[in-house]
C-alpha positions in Angstrom: 12.8 -50.0 -2.6 13.9 -50.4 -6.0 15.1 -54.5 -6.7 17.4 -55.7 -9.1 15.1 -56.8 -11.3 13.1 -53.0 -11.7 16.6 -51.3 -11.5 18.0 -53.3 -14.4 15.0 -52.3 -16.4 15.1 -48.5 -15.7 18.4 -48.7 -16.6 17.8 -50.5 -20.0 14.9 -48.2 -20.8 16.6 -45.1 -20.1 19.7 -46.1 -22.2 17.0 -46.1 -24.8 15.6 -42.6 -24.2 12.1 -44.4 -23.5 9.9 -43.3 -20.4 8.9 -44.9 -17.4 5.9 -44.7 -15.4 6.4 -45.8 -11.7 3.5 -45.9 -8.8 3.8 -46.0 -5.2 0.3 -45.4 -3.9 1.4 -43.6 -0.4 2.3 -40.0 -0.6 4.9 -38.2 1.8 8.4 -39.7 2.7 8.2 -42.4 5.3 4.7 -43.9 6.1 4.8 -44.2 10.2 7.3 -43.0 12.2 8.1 -45.7 14.9 10.0 -46.1 18.4 12.5 -49.0 18.0 12.5 -49.6 21.7 8.4 -49.7 22.8 7.3 -50.1 19.1 5.0 -46.8 19.7 3.4 -45.5 16.5 3.1 -41.5 16.4 -0.6 -40.9 15.4 -2.3 -37.9 14.8 -3.2 -36.4 18.1 -6.8 -35.6 16.5 -7.5 -38.7 14.5 -6.3 -42.6 15.2 -4.2 -43.2 12.2 -0.3 -42.8 12.2 1.1 -39.6 11.0 3.4 -39.5 7.5 7.0 -38.0 7.2 7.1 -35.5 4.7 11.0 -34.2 3.8 9.7 -31.8 2.2 8.6 -29.5 5.3 10.3 -31.9 7.8 7.2 -32.7 9.4 4.3 -35.2 10.1 1.3 -34.9 8.4 -2.2 -36.6 8.9 -4.0 -37.4 5.5 -7.3 -37.2 7.2 -7.9 -34.0 8.7 -4.5 -32.3 7.4 -3.1 -31.6 10.9 0.6 -31.0 10.5 3.2 -31.7 13.5 6.7 -30.8 13.9 9.4 -34.0 13.8 10.1 -34.8 17.9 13.4 -37.1 18.0 11.6 -38.2 21.2 9.3 -41.3 21.9 5.8 -39.6 23.4 5.6 -43.2 25.1 8.7 -44.3 26.4 11.0 -40.9 26.3 13.4 -42.9 23.8 15.4 -40.9 21.3 15.4 -44.2 19.2 12.5 -43.4 16.8 12.8 -44.2 13.0 10.9 -43.3 10.0 9.9 -46.5 8.3 7.8 -47.6 5.0 8.3 -45.4 1.8 5.8 -42.5 0.3 6.5 -41.0 -3.0 9.2 -38.3 -1.9 11.6 -41.1 -0.5 11.1 -43.1 -3.7 11.9 -40.2 -5.8 15.0 -39.2 -3.6 16.2 -43.5 -4.0 16.1 -43.2 -7.9 17.7 -39.9 -8.1 20.9 -41.2 -5.8 20.6 -44.6 -7.9 20.3 -42.8 -11.6 22.4 -40.1 -10.9 21.0 -37.1 -13.9 17.7 -39.0 -14.1 14.8 -36.4 -14.3 11.6 -37.4 -12.6 8.2 -35.6 -12.4 6.1 -36.3 -9.1 2.6 -36.5 -9.5 0.5 -37.1 -5.8 -2.0 -34.6 -4.0 0.7 -32.6 -2.6 2.1 -31.7 -6.0 -1.5 -30.9 -7.6 -2.9 -28.9 -5.0 -2.6 -25.5 -7.2 -4.8 -25.1 -10.0 -3.8 -26.1 -13.5 -0.5 -28.3 -11.9 -2.2 -31.8 -12.7 -1.9 -30.5 -16.4 1.5 -29.0 -16.2 3.0 -32.2 -15.0 1.2 -34.4 -17.6 2.2 -31.9 -20.2 6.2 -31.6 -19.1 5.8 -35.8 -19.3 4.1 -36.0 -23.0 6.6 -33.2 -24.2 9.6 -35.6 -22.7 10.9 -33.0 -20.6 11.1 -36.0 -17.9 12.3 -39.3 -17.7 10.1 -40.9 -15.3 6.6 -40.1 -13.9 5.8 -41.2 -10.3 2.7 -41.0 -8.8 0.1 -42.0 -7.0 -3.4 -43.9 -8.0 -3.8 -40.8 -10.1 -1.5 -42.2 -12.7 -2.8 -45.5 -13.2 -5.2 -44.8 -15.5 -6.3 -43.1 -18.4 -3.1 -42.1 -19.6 -1.4 -42.9 -22.9 2.3 -41.7 -23.7 3.7 -43.1 -26.7 6.9 -43.3 -25.5 6.5 -45.2 -22.5 7.7 -48.5 -22.3 8.2 -49.7 -18.8 5.6 -49.1 -15.8 6.4 -50.2 -12.4 4.9 -50.7 -9.0 7.3 -50.1 -6.0 4.6 -51.7 -3.9 1.8 -53.7 -4.7 1.2 -54.8 -1.1 -0.5 -51.1 -0.2 -3.7 -51.9 0.4 -4.1 -55.1 0.0 -4.8 -56.1 3.9 -7.4 -53.3 4.7 -10.6 -54.3 6.4 -12.9 -53.8 3.6 -14.4 -56.6 1.7 -13.2 -54.7 -2.1 -9.6 -55.1 -0.4 -8.2 -57.3 -3.0 -10.6 -56.2 -5.8 -9.0 -52.7 -5.3 -5.8 -54.2 -5.6 -6.1 -56.1 -8.6 -8.0 -52.9 -10.3 -4.7 -50.6 -9.8 -2.4 -53.2 -10.8 -4.2 -53.8 -14.0 -4.7 -50.4 -14.5 -1.2 -49.5 -14.8 -0.1 -52.4 -16.6 -2.9 -50.9 -19.4 -0.2 -47.6 -19.4 2.3 -49.7 -21.3 2.4 -51.7 -24.6 -0.1 -49.5 -26.6 2.7 -49.0 -29.4 5.1 -51.3 -31.5 7.8 -50.7 -29.0 9.0 -53.7 -26.5 7.3 -52.8 -23.1 7.2 -54.5 -19.9 5.6 -54.1 -16.4 7.5 -55.2 -13.2 5.3 -55.6 -9.9 7.1 -55.6 -6.8 5.2 -57.6 -4.1 6.0 -59.1 -0.6 2.9 -61.4 -1.3 3.4 -62.9 -4.9 1.4 -65.9 -4.2 -1.9 -63.8 -3.5 -4.4 -64.5 -6.1 -5.4 -60.7 -6.8 -1.8 -59.8 -7.4 -1.2 -63.0 -9.6 -4.6 -62.7 -11.9 -3.5 -58.9 -12.2 0.1 -59.5 -13.6 -1.6 -62.2 -15.6 -4.3 -60.0 -17.1 -7.1 -62.3 -16.0 -9.7 -60.3 -15.9 -12.5 -62.9 -16.1 -10.8 -65.2 -13.7 -11.0 -62.6 -11.1 -14.4 -61.5 -11.7 -15.9 -64.7 -11.2 -13.7 -65.3 -8.0 -15.0 -62.0 -6.7 -18.6 -62.8 -7.3 -18.0 -66.3 -5.8 -16.4 -64.8 -2.5 -19.2 -62.3 -2.6 -22.0 -65.1 -2.5 -20.3 -67.1 0.1 -19.9 -64.1 2.5 -23.5 -62.5 1.3 -21.8 -59.3 0.2 -23.7 -56.8 -2.7 -24.9 -57.7 -5.4 -26.2 -60.8 -3.9 -28.0 -58.6 -0.8 -28.0 -54.9 0.2 -25.4 -53.6 2.4 -26.2 -51.1 4.9 -23.4 -48.9 6.6 -24.8 -46.9 10.0 -22.2 -44.8 11.1 -22.1 -43.2 14.4 -20.3 -40.1 15.3 -19.8 -38.7 18.9 -17.5 -36.1 20.0 -17.4 -38.6 23.2 -16.5 -42.2 22.8 -19.2 -43.2 25.2 -21.9 -41.0 23.1 -21.1 -43.0 19.9 -21.3 -46.3 21.2 -24.7 -46.0 23.4 -26.0 -44.6 20.5 -24.8 -47.4 18.4 -25.9 -50.1 21.0 -29.4 -48.7 21.1 -29.9 -49.2 17.5 -28.6 -52.3 17.4 -31.3 -53.1 20.1 -33.9 -52.6 17.8 -32.4 -54.2 14.6 -31.8 -57.4 16.3 -35.5 -57.7 16.5 -35.9 -58.1 12.8 -34.8 -61.7 12.0 -34.8 -61.3 8.4 -31.4 -59.3 8.3 -28.1 -59.7 8.9 -26.3 -57.6 11.7 -22.4 -57.0 11.9 -21.3 -55.0 15.0 -21.8 -52.8 16.4 -18.2 -52.1 16.9 -15.4 -49.4 16.5 -14.9 -48.5 12.8 -11.8 -49.7 11.1 -10.7 -46.1 11.1 -11.9 -45.3 15.1 -11.4 -41.9 15.5 -11.5 -38.8 12.9 -11.6 -35.1 14.2 -13.2 -34.4 16.4 -15.4 -37.7 16.4 -15.4 -41.1 17.7 -16.5 -43.2 15.0 -18.8 -46.5 15.6 -20.3 -48.7 12.7 -23.3 -51.1 12.4 -23.0 -53.3 9.0 -26.7 -54.8 7.4 -26.7 -57.3 4.8 -30.3 -57.6 3.5 -32.1 -59.6 0.8 -32.5 -58.1 -2.2 -36.2 -59.3 -2.3 -36.7 -57.8 1.3 -35.2 -54.7 0.6 -38.4 -52.4 0.3 -40.1 -54.2 3.4 -37.1 -53.4 5.5 -37.2 -49.9 4.6 -40.8 -50.2 5.7 -39.8 -51.8 8.9 -37.1 -49.0 9.7 -39.6 -46.2 9.0 -42.1 -48.1 11.5 -39.7 -49.1 14.3 -36.7 -46.4 14.9 -38.7 -42.9 15.5 -37.2 -40.3 13.4 -35.8 -38.0 16.7 -33.5 -41.1 16.6 -32.1 -40.3 13.0 -32.5 -36.6 13.4 -29.3 -34.9 14.6 -30.5 -32.8 17.4 -27.8 -33.1 19.4 -24.6 -31.5 17.4 -22.5 -34.0 19.8 -24.0 -37.0 17.8 -24.2 -37.3 14.0 -25.5 -40.6 12.1 -24.7 -41.2 8.7 -26.4 -44.3 6.5 -24.8 -45.2 3.4 -26.6 -48.0 1.4 -24.1 -50.0 -0.5 -21.2 -48.3 0.4 -18.4 -48.6 -1.8 -16.0 -48.5 1.1 -16.6 -50.1 4.7 -13.7 -47.9 6.3 
């Protein structure tokens, strides 16, 4: 979890009584619980995503619907007792640091530690007053902070989020690294940033480490132009939410049968959304790419081609959400 380079840097800066900011963009202790025999991953019973182990209460948490389940030492698929928690969140990183650097003082800042009113300000005030050596947190510590005694920043795993099925995933990774690096080097003292990654040759990680803002901007524009994503088009996400999967699927297919009659748009889907189920709804989606010059005409076409009864949520078992130029396609 802590590379030799980062460990040596932490040790050197602690010796000089300088402070450190470390980012791990996942809360909890371990990212997933997996069976070593069959490979099954423990998913939330209400959502189609892996549950995260939190050591503070020894339970599994869903970070979407906030469901909590007790840890079970038996695989729900094959009944094997050979289950393991793999990956690392902020809780585990904190434990590793305290074990590796006895006497170190760490403030952890993530959604679990800032739930109470004023907790956010309290943590930052303590760090500002030099009551801790390290500020460890998720992306909420990556921007807007300026501490004069911080001379080292580190990212435990820069790969988190890099391969999310969203056309902005690389861009968001770049932003996070670039912003965190900006938390140091603001004073005369010698400062450094260390980024840990399993994909060190990735363009976005390389360009963020080299602070190549303009080059990255141009690359993103080139990629978006080639794939006809905004700002070279209007992107519309239509999300179909159904308490029964078949209802959401059929509704999305009914919309597709209407939309495909329009030769002026590009349609992706219908398909299961990347996060296919968030309690209590199954999620299907259609992505539409539309030329900017056709946008107003398309709006009129929609009005004339799809009845309001299709869009109205008269049936409580089916909901439709339309998002123009969404910030996420998840």
